[in-house]
mmCIF file of the N, C-alpha and C atoms, coordinates in Angstrom:
data_MODEL
# 
_entry.id   MODEL 
# 
loop_
_atom_site.group_PDB 
_atom_site.id 
_atom_site.type_symbol 
_atom_site.label_atom_id 
_atom_site.label_alt_id 
_atom_site.label_comp_id 
_atom_site.label_asym_id 
_atom_site.label_entity_id 
_atom_site.label_seq_id 
_atom_site.pdbx_PDB_ins_code 
_atom_site.Cartn_x 
_atom_site.Cartn_y 
_atom_site.Cartn_z 
_atom_site.occupancy 
_atom_site.B_iso_or_equiv 
_atom_site.pdbx_formal_charge 
_atom_site.auth_seq_id 
_atom_site.auth_comp_id 
_atom_site.auth_asym_id 
_atom_site.auth_atom_id 
_atom_site.pdbx_PDB_model_num 
ATOM 1   N N  . ILE A 1 1  ? 1.054   -1.206 0.196   1.00 0.00 ? 1  ILE A N  1 
ATOM 2   C CA . ILE A 1 1  ? 0.027   0.014  0.142   1.00 0.00 ? 1  ILE A CA 1 
ATOM 3   C C  . ILE A 1 1  ? 0.842   1.191  0.028   1.00 0.00 ? 1  ILE A C  1 
ATOM 4   N N  . ASP A 1 2  ? 0.721   2.160  -0.875  1.00 0.00 ? 2  ASP A N  1 
ATOM 5   C CA . ASP A 1 2  ? 1.248   3.435  -0.975  1.00 0.00 ? 2  ASP A CA 1 
ATOM 6   C C  . ASP A 1 2  ? 0.998   4.365  0.084   1.00 0.00 ? 2  ASP A C  1 
ATOM 7   N N  . ARG A 1 3  ? 1.471   5.127  0.893   1.00 0.00 ? 3  ARG A N  1 
ATOM 8   C CA . ARG A 1 3  ? 1.330   6.044  1.680   1.00 0.00 ? 3  ARG A CA 1 
ATOM 9   C C  . ARG A 1 3  ? 1.872   7.435  1.533   1.00 0.00 ? 3  ARG A C  1 
ATOM 10  N N  . PHE A 1 4  ? 0.958   8.536  1.461   1.00 0.00 ? 4  PHE A N  1 
ATOM 11  C CA . PHE A 1 4  ? 1.077   9.780  1.050   1.00 0.00 ? 4  PHE A CA 1 
ATOM 12  C C  . PHE A 1 4  ? 1.095   10.506 2.131   1.00 0.00 ? 4  PHE A C  1 
ATOM 13  N N  . VAL A 1 5  ? 1.743   11.890 2.192   1.00 0.00 ? 5  VAL A N  1 
ATOM 14  C CA . VAL A 1 5  ? 1.370   13.035 3.047   1.00 0.00 ? 5  VAL A CA 1 
ATOM 15  C C  . VAL A 1 5  ? 0.615   13.640 1.942   1.00 0.00 ? 5  VAL A C  1 
ATOM 16  N N  . VAL A 1 6  ? -0.294  14.451 2.185   1.00 0.00 ? 6  VAL A N  1 
ATOM 17  C CA . VAL A 1 6  ? -1.194  15.259 1.336   1.00 0.00 ? 6  VAL A CA 1 
ATOM 18  C C  . VAL A 1 6  ? -0.832  16.505 1.972   1.00 0.00 ? 6  VAL A C  1 
ATOM 19  N N  . ILE A 1 7  ? -0.847  17.772 0.987   1.00 0.00 ? 7  ILE A N  1 
ATOM 20  C CA . ILE A 1 7  ? -0.947  18.948 1.077   1.00 0.00 ? 7  ILE A CA 1 
ATOM 21  C C  . ILE A 1 7  ? -1.859  19.450 -0.004  1.00 0.00 ? 7  ILE A C  1 
ATOM 22  N N  . ARG A 1 8  ? -2.767  20.425 0.502   1.00 0.00 ? 8  ARG A N  1 
ATOM 23  C CA . ARG A 1 8  ? -3.909  20.839 -0.197  1.00 0.00 ? 8  ARG A CA 1 
ATOM 24  C C  . ARG A 1 8  ? -3.724  22.629 -0.132  1.00 0.00 ? 8  ARG A C  1 
ATOM 25  N N  . VAL A 1 9  ? -3.468  23.020 -1.398  1.00 0.00 ? 9  VAL A N  1 
ATOM 26  C CA . VAL A 1 9  ? -3.699  24.931 -1.224  1.00 0.00 ? 9  VAL A CA 1 
ATOM 27  C C  . VAL A 1 9  ? -5.313  25.053 -1.973  1.00 0.00 ? 9  VAL A C  1 
ATOM 28  N N  . ARG A 1 10 ? -6.072  25.517 -1.265  1.00 0.00 ? 10 ARG A N  1 
ATOM 29  C CA . ARG A 1 10 ? -7.275  25.530 -1.761  1.00 0.00 ? 10 ARG A CA 1 
ATOM 30  C C  . ARG A 1 10 ? -7.668  27.246 -1.913  1.00 0.00 ? 10 ARG A C  1 
ATOM 31  N N  . ASP A 1 11 ? -8.296  27.712 -2.730  1.00 0.00 ? 11 ASP A N  1 
ATOM 32  C CA . ASP A 1 11 ? -8.887  29.091 -2.874  1.00 0.00 ? 11 ASP A CA 1 
ATOM 33  C C  . ASP A 1 11 ? -10.480 29.061 -3.184  1.00 0.00 ? 11 ASP A C  1 
ATOM 34  N N  . SER A 1 12 ? -11.057 30.021 -3.010  1.00 0.00 ? 12 SER A N  1 
ATOM 35  C CA . SER A 1 12 ? -12.367 30.423 -3.288  1.00 0.00 ? 12 SER A CA 1 
ATOM 36  C C  . SER A 1 12 ? -12.767 31.133 -4.314  1.00 0.00 ? 12 SER A C  1 
ATOM 37  N N  . GLY A 1 13 ? -11.866 31.024 -5.468  1.00 0.00 ? 13 GLY A N  1 
ATOM 38  C CA . GLY A 1 13 ? -12.179 31.891 -6.605  1.00 0.00 ? 13 GLY A CA 1 
ATOM 39  C C  . GLY A 1 13 ? -12.977 31.687 -7.471  1.00 0.00 ? 13 GLY A C  1 
ATOM 40  N N  . VAL A 1 14 ? -13.092 31.694 -8.966  1.00 0.00 ? 14 VAL A N  1 
ATOM 41  C CA . VAL A 1 14 ? -13.910 31.682 -9.554  1.00 0.00 ? 14 VAL A CA 1 
ATOM 42  C C  . VAL A 1 14 ? -13.527 30.053 -10.552 1.00 0.00 ? 14 VAL A C  1 
ATOM 43  N N  . GLY A 1 15 ? -12.534 29.606 -10.324 1.00 0.00 ? 15 GLY A N  1 
ATOM 44  C CA . GLY A 1 15 ? -12.455 28.353 -10.390 1.00 0.00 ? 15 GLY A CA 1 
ATOM 45  C C  . GLY A 1 15 ? -11.733 28.329 -12.216 1.00 0.00 ? 15 GLY A C  1 
ATOM 46  N N  . ILE A 1 16 ? -11.161 26.793 -12.261 1.00 0.00 ? 16 ILE A N  1 
ATOM 47  C CA . ILE A 1 16 ? -10.802 27.236 -13.491 1.00 0.00 ? 16 ILE A CA 1 
ATOM 48  C C  . ILE A 1 16 ? -11.713 26.120 -14.424 1.00 0.00 ? 16 ILE A C  1 
ATOM 49  N N  . PRO A 1 17 ? -11.988 27.026 -15.746 1.00 0.00 ? 17 PRO A N  1 
ATOM 50  C CA . PRO A 1 17 ? -13.002 26.088 -16.970 1.00 0.00 ? 17 PRO A CA 1 
ATOM 51  C C  . PRO A 1 17 ? -12.432 24.887 -17.179 1.00 0.00 ? 17 PRO A C  1 
ATOM 52  N N  . SER A 1 18 ? -13.177 23.824 -17.559 1.00 0.00 ? 18 SER A N  1 
ATOM 53  C CA . SER A 1 18 ? -12.629 22.562 -17.706 1.00 0.00 ? 18 SER A CA 1 
ATOM 54  C C  . SER A 1 18 ? -11.713 22.286 -18.738 1.00 0.00 ? 18 SER A C  1 
ATOM 55  N N  . ASP A 1 19 ? -11.886 23.145 -20.228 1.00 0.00 ? 19 ASP A N  1 
ATOM 56  C CA . ASP A 1 19 ? -11.123 23.092 -21.043 1.00 0.00 ? 19 ASP A CA 1 
ATOM 57  C C  . ASP A 1 19 ? -9.727  23.531 -20.678 1.00 0.00 ? 19 ASP A C  1 
ATOM 58  N N  . VAL A 1 20 ? -9.476  24.483 -19.781 1.00 0.00 ? 20 VAL A N  1 
ATOM 59  C CA . VAL A 1 20 ? -8.025  24.983 -19.497 1.00 0.00 ? 20 VAL A CA 1 
ATOM 60  C C  . VAL A 1 20 ? -7.560  23.928 -18.751 1.00 0.00 ? 20 VAL A C  1 
ATOM 61  N N  . GLN A 1 21 ? -8.367  23.483 -17.277 1.00 0.00 ? 21 GLN A N  1 
ATOM 62  C CA . GLN A 1 21 ? -8.110  22.367 -16.587 1.00 0.00 ? 21 GLN A CA 1 
ATOM 63  C C  . GLN A 1 21 ? -7.316  21.267 -17.056 1.00 0.00 ? 21 GLN A C  1 
ATOM 64  N N  . SER A 1 22 ? -7.865  20.814 -18.270 1.00 0.00 ? 22 SER A N  1 
ATOM 65  C CA . SER A 1 22 ? -7.384  19.872 -19.142 1.00 0.00 ? 22 SER A CA 1 
ATOM 66  C C  . SER A 1 22 ? -5.814  20.046 -19.671 1.00 0.00 ? 22 SER A C  1 
ATOM 67  N N  . ARG A 1 23 ? -5.473  21.175 -19.370 1.00 0.00 ? 23 ARG A N  1 
ATOM 68  C CA . ARG A 1 23 ? -4.421  21.651 -20.195 1.00 0.00 ? 23 ARG A CA 1 
ATOM 69  C C  . ARG A 1 23 ? -3.006  22.060 -19.290 1.00 0.00 ? 23 ARG A C  1 
ATOM 70  N N  . LEU A 1 24 ? -3.380  22.229 -18.130 1.00 0.00 ? 24 LEU A N  1 
ATOM 71  C CA . LEU A 1 24 ? -2.922  23.167 -16.897 1.00 0.00 ? 24 LEU A CA 1 
ATOM 72  C C  . LEU A 1 24 ? -1.439  22.700 -17.166 1.00 0.00 ? 24 LEU A C  1 
ATOM 73  N N  . PHE A 1 25 ? -1.002  21.015 -17.011 1.00 0.00 ? 25 PHE A N  1 
ATOM 74  C CA . PHE A 1 25 ? 0.199   20.678 -16.892 1.00 0.00 ? 25 PHE A CA 1 
ATOM 75  C C  . PHE A 1 25 ? 0.783   20.432 -17.916 1.00 0.00 ? 25 PHE A C  1 
ATOM 76  N N  . GLU A 1 26 ? 0.622   21.203 -19.046 1.00 0.00 ? 26 GLU A N  1 
ATOM 77  C CA . GLU A 1 26 ? 1.037   20.812 -20.426 1.00 0.00 ? 26 GLU A CA 1 
ATOM 78  C C  . GLU A 1 26 ? 2.365   21.894 -20.590 1.00 0.00 ? 26 GLU A C  1 
ATOM 79  N N  . PRO A 1 27 ? 3.195   21.474 -20.827 1.00 0.00 ? 27 PRO A N  1 
ATOM 80  C CA . PRO A 1 27 ? 4.568   22.264 -21.199 1.00 0.00 ? 27 PRO A CA 1 
ATOM 81  C C  . PRO A 1 27 ? 3.998   23.492 -22.170 1.00 0.00 ? 27 PRO A C  1 
ATOM 82  N N  . PHE A 1 28 ? 4.385   24.815 -21.795 1.00 0.00 ? 28 PHE A N  1 
ATOM 83  C CA . PHE A 1 28 ? 4.154   26.252 -22.659 1.00 0.00 ? 28 PHE A CA 1 
ATOM 84  C C  . PHE A 1 28 ? 2.781   26.461 -22.509 1.00 0.00 ? 28 PHE A C  1 
ATOM 85  N N  . PHE A 1 29 ? 1.665   25.662 -22.103 1.00 0.00 ? 29 PHE A N  1 
ATOM 86  C CA . PHE A 1 29 ? 0.526   26.233 -22.117 1.00 0.00 ? 29 PHE A CA 1 
ATOM 87  C C  . PHE A 1 29 ? 0.258   27.155 -20.985 1.00 0.00 ? 29 PHE A C  1 
ATOM 88  N N  . THR A 1 30 ? -0.226  28.217 -21.349 1.00 0.00 ? 30 THR A N  1 
ATOM 89  C CA . THR A 1 30 ? -0.600  29.542 -20.361 1.00 0.00 ? 30 THR A CA 1 
ATOM 90  C C  . THR A 1 30 ? -2.135  30.618 -20.891 1.00 0.00 ? 30 THR A C  1 
ATOM 91  N N  . THR A 1 31 ? -2.404  30.924 -19.991 1.00 0.00 ? 31 THR A N  1 
ATOM 92  C CA . THR A 1 31 ? -3.469  32.084 -20.373 1.00 0.00 ? 31 THR A CA 1 
ATOM 93  C C  . THR A 1 31 ? -3.151  33.275 -19.765 1.00 0.00 ? 31 THR A C  1 
ATOM 94  N N  . LYS A 1 32 ? -2.164  33.350 -19.636 1.00 0.00 ? 32 LYS A N  1 
ATOM 95  C CA . LYS A 1 32 ? -1.379  34.922 -19.069 1.00 0.00 ? 32 LYS A CA 1 
ATOM 96  C C  . LYS A 1 32 ? -0.879  35.365 -20.165 1.00 0.00 ? 32 LYS A C  1 
ATOM 97  N N  . PRO A 1 33 ? -0.883  36.606 -20.486 1.00 0.00 ? 33 PRO A N  1 
ATOM 98  C CA . PRO A 1 33 ? -0.074  37.388 -21.568 1.00 0.00 ? 33 PRO A CA 1 
ATOM 99  C C  . PRO A 1 33 ? 1.510   37.356 -21.457 1.00 0.00 ? 33 PRO A C  1 
ATOM 100 N N  . GLN A 1 34 ? 2.040   37.400 -20.321 1.00 0.00 ? 34 GLN A N  1 
ATOM 101 C CA . GLN A 1 34 ? 3.462   37.073 -20.156 1.00 0.00 ? 34 GLN A CA 1 
ATOM 102 C C  . GLN A 1 34 ? 3.726   35.977 -19.509 1.00 0.00 ? 34 GLN A C  1 
ATOM 103 N N  . GLY A 1 35 ? 3.194   35.180 -19.579 1.00 0.00 ? 35 GLY A N  1 
ATOM 104 C CA . GLY A 1 35 ? 3.276   34.081 -19.015 1.00 0.00 ? 35 GLY A CA 1 
ATOM 105 C C  . GLY A 1 35 ? 4.170   32.672 -19.785 1.00 0.00 ? 35 GLY A C  1 
ATOM 106 N N  . THR A 1 36 ? 4.882   31.729 -19.149 1.00 0.00 ? 36 THR A N  1 
ATOM 107 C CA . THR A 1 36 ? 6.161   31.007 -20.087 1.00 0.00 ? 36 THR A CA 1 
ATOM 108 C C  . THR A 1 36 ? 5.398   29.554 -20.262 1.00 0.00 ? 36 THR A C  1 
ATOM 109 N N  . GLY A 1 37 ? 4.084   28.946 -19.298 1.00 0.00 ? 37 GLY A N  1 
ATOM 110 C CA . GLY A 1 37 ? 3.436   28.035 -19.032 1.00 0.00 ? 37 GLY A CA 1 
ATOM 111 C C  . GLY A 1 37 ? 4.409   26.813 -18.580 1.00 0.00 ? 37 GLY A C  1 
ATOM 112 N N  . LEU A 1 38 ? 5.180   27.156 -17.938 1.00 0.00 ? 38 LEU A N  1 
ATOM 113 C CA . LEU A 1 38 ? 5.959   26.295 -17.512 1.00 0.00 ? 38 LEU A CA 1 
ATOM 114 C C  . LEU A 1 38 ? 6.195   25.770 -16.199 1.00 0.00 ? 38 LEU A C  1 
ATOM 115 N N  . GLY A 1 39 ? 5.679   26.811 -15.083 1.00 0.00 ? 39 GLY A N  1 
ATOM 116 C CA . GLY A 1 39 ? 5.348   26.488 -13.747 1.00 0.00 ? 39 GLY A CA 1 
ATOM 117 C C  . GLY A 1 39 ? 4.753   25.390 -13.369 1.00 0.00 ? 39 GLY A C  1 
ATOM 118 N N  . LEU A 1 40 ? 3.569   25.010 -13.544 1.00 0.00 ? 40 LEU A N  1 
ATOM 119 C CA . LEU A 1 40 ? 2.841   23.712 -13.186 1.00 0.00 ? 40 LEU A CA 1 
ATOM 120 C C  . LEU A 1 40 ? 3.322   22.477 -13.865 1.00 0.00 ? 40 LEU A C  1 
ATOM 121 N N  . ALA A 1 41 ? 3.832   22.731 -15.056 1.00 0.00 ? 41 ALA A N  1 
ATOM 122 C CA . ALA A 1 41 ? 4.418   21.530 -15.770 1.00 0.00 ? 41 ALA A CA 1 
ATOM 123 C C  . ALA A 1 41 ? 5.912   21.114 -15.259 1.00 0.00 ? 41 ALA A C  1 
ATOM 124 N N  . THR A 1 42 ? 6.522   22.137 -14.758 1.00 0.00 ? 42 THR A N  1 
ATOM 125 C CA . THR A 1 42 ? 7.841   21.909 -13.938 1.00 0.00 ? 42 THR A CA 1 
ATOM 126 C C  . THR A 1 42 ? 7.324   21.376 -12.596 1.00 0.00 ? 42 THR A C  1 
ATOM 127 N N  . SER A 1 43 ? 6.534   21.660 -12.050 1.00 0.00 ? 43 SER A N  1 
ATOM 128 C CA . SER A 1 43 ? 6.361   21.340 -10.573 1.00 0.00 ? 43 SER A CA 1 
ATOM 129 C C  . SER A 1 43 ? 5.421   19.866 -10.440 1.00 0.00 ? 43 SER A C  1 
ATOM 130 N N  . GLN A 1 44 ? 5.024   19.410 -11.540 1.00 0.00 ? 44 GLN A N  1 
ATOM 131 C CA . GLN A 1 44 ? 4.430   18.416 -11.628 1.00 0.00 ? 44 GLN A CA 1 
ATOM 132 C C  . GLN A 1 44 ? 5.372   17.247 -11.792 1.00 0.00 ? 44 GLN A C  1 
ATOM 133 N N  . GLN A 1 45 ? 6.517   17.884 -13.105 1.00 0.00 ? 45 GLN A N  1 
ATOM 134 C CA . GLN A 1 45 ? 7.648   16.930 -13.216 1.00 0.00 ? 45 GLN A CA 1 
ATOM 135 C C  . GLN A 1 45 ? 8.571   16.366 -12.031 1.00 0.00 ? 45 GLN A C  1 
ATOM 136 N N  . ILE A 1 46 ? 8.969   17.583 -10.948 1.00 0.00 ? 46 ILE A N  1 
ATOM 137 C CA . ILE A 1 46 ? 9.536   17.437 -10.065 1.00 0.00 ? 46 ILE A CA 1 
ATOM 138 C C  . ILE A 1 46 ? 9.026   16.349 -8.848  1.00 0.00 ? 46 ILE A C  1 
ATOM 139 N N  . MET A 1 47 ? 7.337   16.587 -8.923  1.00 0.00 ? 47 MET A N  1 
ATOM 140 C CA . MET A 1 47 ? 6.627   15.833 -8.049  1.00 0.00 ? 47 MET A CA 1 
ATOM 141 C C  . MET A 1 47 ? 6.810   14.068 -8.508  1.00 0.00 ? 47 MET A C  1 
ATOM 142 N N  . PHE A 1 48 ? 6.961   13.906 -9.835  1.00 0.00 ? 48 PHE A N  1 
ATOM 143 C CA . PHE A 1 48 ? 6.861   12.474 -10.216 1.00 0.00 ? 48 PHE A CA 1 
ATOM 144 C C  . PHE A 1 48 ? 8.303   12.277 -10.184 1.00 0.00 ? 48 PHE A C  1 
ATOM 145 N N  . GLU A 1 49 ? 9.314   12.662 -10.195 1.00 0.00 ? 49 GLU A N  1 
ATOM 146 C CA . GLU A 1 49 ? 10.672  12.330 -10.045 1.00 0.00 ? 49 GLU A CA 1 
ATOM 147 C C  . GLU A 1 49 ? 11.092  12.055 -8.590  1.00 0.00 ? 49 GLU A C  1 
ATOM 148 N N  . HIS A 1 50 ? 10.028  12.482 -7.725  1.00 0.00 ? 50 HIS A N  1 
ATOM 149 C CA . HIS A 1 50 ? 10.099  12.144 -6.504  1.00 0.00 ? 50 HIS A CA 1 
ATOM 150 C C  . HIS A 1 50 ? 8.787   10.931 -5.836  1.00 0.00 ? 50 HIS A C  1 
ATOM 151 N N  . ASN A 1 51 ? 8.495   10.332 -6.854  1.00 0.00 ? 51 ASN A N  1 
ATOM 152 C CA . ASN A 1 51 ? 7.351   9.284  -6.436  1.00 0.00 ? 51 ASN A CA 1 
ATOM 153 C C  . ASN A 1 51 ? 6.185   9.901  -6.255  1.00 0.00 ? 51 ASN A C  1 
ATOM 154 N N  . GLY A 1 52 ? 5.764   11.528 -6.337  1.00 0.00 ? 52 GLY A N  1 
ATOM 155 C CA . GLY A 1 52 ? 4.637   11.977 -5.976  1.00 0.00 ? 52 GLY A CA 1 
ATOM 156 C C  . GLY A 1 52 ? 3.976   12.305 -7.069  1.00 0.00 ? 52 GLY A C  1 
ATOM 157 N N  . HIS A 1 53 ? 2.752   12.893 -6.657  1.00 0.00 ? 53 HIS A N  1 
ATOM 158 C CA . HIS A 1 53 ? 1.571   13.403 -7.523  1.00 0.00 ? 53 HIS A CA 1 
ATOM 159 C C  . HIS A 1 53 ? 1.118   14.878 -7.104  1.00 0.00 ? 53 HIS A C  1 
ATOM 160 N N  . LEU A 1 54 ? 0.749   15.944 -8.543  1.00 0.00 ? 54 LEU A N  1 
ATOM 161 C CA . LEU A 1 54 ? 0.538   17.026 -7.943  1.00 0.00 ? 54 LEU A CA 1 
ATOM 162 C C  . LEU A 1 54 ? -0.833  16.842 -8.977  1.00 0.00 ? 54 LEU A C  1 
ATOM 163 N N  . LEU A 1 55 ? -2.285  17.116 -8.381  1.00 0.00 ? 55 LEU A N  1 
ATOM 164 C CA . LEU A 1 55 ? -3.563  17.160 -8.756  1.00 0.00 ? 55 LEU A CA 1 
ATOM 165 C C  . LEU A 1 55 ? -3.985  18.615 -8.885  1.00 0.00 ? 55 LEU A C  1 
ATOM 166 N N  . VAL A 1 56 ? -5.228  18.683 -9.461  1.00 0.00 ? 56 VAL A N  1 
ATOM 167 C CA . VAL A 1 56 ? -6.125  19.781 -9.377  1.00 0.00 ? 56 VAL A CA 1 
ATOM 168 C C  . VAL A 1 56 ? -7.272  19.664 -9.539  1.00 0.00 ? 56 VAL A C  1 
ATOM 169 N N  . GLU A 1 57 ? -8.217  20.232 -8.532  1.00 0.00 ? 57 GLU A N  1 
ATOM 170 C CA . GLU A 1 57 ? -9.873  19.958 -8.689  1.00 0.00 ? 57 GLU A CA 1 
ATOM 171 C C  . GLU A 1 57 ? -10.391 21.355 -8.947  1.00 0.00 ? 57 GLU A C  1 
ATOM 172 N N  . SER A 1 58 ? -11.612 21.719 -9.673  1.00 0.00 ? 58 SER A N  1 
ATOM 173 C CA . SER A 1 58 ? -11.791 22.861 -9.548  1.00 0.00 ? 58 SER A CA 1 
ATOM 174 C C  . SER A 1 58 ? -13.212 22.781 -10.015 1.00 0.00 ? 58 SER A C  1 
ATOM 175 N N  . GLN A 1 59 ? -14.175 23.807 -9.476  1.00 0.00 ? 59 GLN A N  1 
ATOM 176 C CA . GLN A 1 59 ? -15.319 23.760 -9.993  1.00 0.00 ? 59 GLN A CA 1 
ATOM 177 C C  . GLN A 1 59 ? -15.840 25.263 -10.161 1.00 0.00 ? 59 GLN A C  1 
ATOM 178 N N  . ALA A 1 60 ? -16.620 25.575 -11.097 1.00 0.00 ? 60 ALA A N  1 
ATOM 179 C CA . ALA A 1 60 ? -16.850 26.916 -11.674 1.00 0.00 ? 60 ALA A CA 1 
ATOM 180 C C  . ALA A 1 60 ? -17.736 27.819 -10.398 1.00 0.00 ? 60 ALA A C  1 
ATOM 181 N N  . GLY A 1 61 ? -17.345 28.768 -10.096 1.00 0.00 ? 61 GLY A N  1 
ATOM 182 C CA . GLY A 1 61 ? -17.633 29.472 -8.755  1.00 0.00 ? 61 GLY A CA 1 
ATOM 183 C C  . GLY A 1 61 ? -17.472 29.116 -7.428  1.00 0.00 ? 61 GLY A C  1 
ATOM 184 N N  . LYS A 1 62 ? -16.573 28.116 -7.051  1.00 0.00 ? 62 LYS A N  1 
ATOM 185 C CA . LYS A 1 62 ? -16.472 27.687 -5.909  1.00 0.00 ? 62 LYS A CA 1 
ATOM 186 C C  . LYS A 1 62 ? -14.701 27.228 -5.380  1.00 0.00 ? 62 LYS A C  1 
ATOM 187 N N  . GLY A 1 63 ? -14.165 27.749 -6.783  1.00 0.00 ? 63 GLY A N  1 
ATOM 188 C CA . GLY A 1 63 ? -12.573 27.654 -6.259  1.00 0.00 ? 63 GLY A CA 1 
ATOM 189 C C  . GLY A 1 63 ? -11.556 26.523 -6.900  1.00 0.00 ? 63 GLY A C  1 
ATOM 190 N N  . THR A 1 64 ? -10.728 26.282 -6.875  1.00 0.00 ? 64 THR A N  1 
ATOM 191 C CA . THR A 1 64 ? -9.891  25.627 -7.017  1.00 0.00 ? 64 THR A CA 1 
ATOM 192 C C  . THR A 1 64 ? -8.978  25.026 -5.939  1.00 0.00 ? 64 THR A C  1 
ATOM 193 N N  . THR A 1 65 ? -8.593  23.691 -6.049  1.00 0.00 ? 65 THR A N  1 
ATOM 194 C CA . THR A 1 65 ? -7.963  22.995 -4.836  1.00 0.00 ? 65 THR A CA 1 
ATOM 195 C C  . THR A 1 65 ? -6.659  22.000 -5.763  1.00 0.00 ? 65 THR A C  1 
ATOM 196 N N  . PHE A 1 66 ? -5.218  22.606 -5.193  1.00 0.00 ? 66 PHE A N  1 
ATOM 197 C CA . PHE A 1 66 ? -4.184  21.911 -5.838  1.00 0.00 ? 66 PHE A CA 1 
ATOM 198 C C  . PHE A 1 66 ? -3.660  20.938 -4.572  1.00 0.00 ? 66 PHE A C  1 
ATOM 199 N N  . SER A 1 67 ? -3.331  19.801 -4.899  1.00 0.00 ? 67 SER A N  1 
ATOM 200 C CA . SER A 1 67 ? -2.875  18.500 -3.800  1.00 0.00 ? 67 SER A CA 1 
ATOM 201 C C  . SER A 1 67 ? -1.712  18.004 -4.277  1.00 0.00 ? 67 SER A C  1 
ATOM 202 N N  . LEU A 1 68 ? -0.875  18.031 -3.232  1.00 0.00 ? 68 LEU A N  1 
ATOM 203 C CA . LEU A 1 68 ? 0.680   17.612 -3.342  1.00 0.00 ? 68 LEU A CA 1 
ATOM 204 C C  . LEU A 1 68 ? 0.506   16.241 -2.625  1.00 0.00 ? 68 LEU A C  1 
ATOM 205 N N  . LEU A 1 69 ? 0.692   15.196 -3.597  1.00 0.00 ? 69 LEU A N  1 
ATOM 206 C CA . LEU A 1 69 ? 1.036   14.043 -2.771  1.00 0.00 ? 69 LEU A CA 1 
ATOM 207 C C  . LEU A 1 69 ? 2.460   13.443 -2.439  1.00 0.00 ? 69 LEU A C  1 
ATOM 208 N N  . LEU A 1 70 ? 3.016   13.523 -1.316  1.00 0.00 ? 70 LEU A N  1 
ATOM 209 C CA . LEU A 1 70 ? 4.165   13.123 -1.199  1.00 0.00 ? 70 LEU A CA 1 
ATOM 210 C C  . LEU A 1 70 ? 4.513   11.947 -0.381  1.00 0.00 ? 70 LEU A C  1 
ATOM 211 N N  . PRO A 1 71 ? 5.399   10.785 -1.207  1.00 0.00 ? 71 PRO A N  1 
ATOM 212 C CA . PRO A 1 71 ? 5.462   9.782  -0.325  1.00 0.00 ? 71 PRO A CA 1 
ATOM 213 C C  . PRO A 1 71 ? 6.211   9.588  0.759   1.00 0.00 ? 71 PRO A C  1 
ATOM 214 N N  . LEU A 1 72 ? 5.556   8.594  1.575   1.00 0.00 ? 72 LEU A N  1 
ATOM 215 C CA . LEU A 1 72 ? 6.177   8.769  2.926   1.00 0.00 ? 72 LEU A CA 1 
ATOM 216 C C  . LEU A 1 72 ? 7.508   7.536  3.007   1.00 0.00 ? 72 LEU A C  1 
# 
């Protein structure tokens, strides 16, 4: 059985649209005019290299939660 410590970061903003959510961890994808699109892709890669996971859950009008799962 895999065991993880879970760290959740949650906001109560407008949420992330599902079409954007499906591309969040894609290198060079950004919704910002000056963004590089590398932040979340790099973060996810670092988590994978440490046998962890980076997950996102979002609902329109209810906010977004990012979960970092770090192996014990």
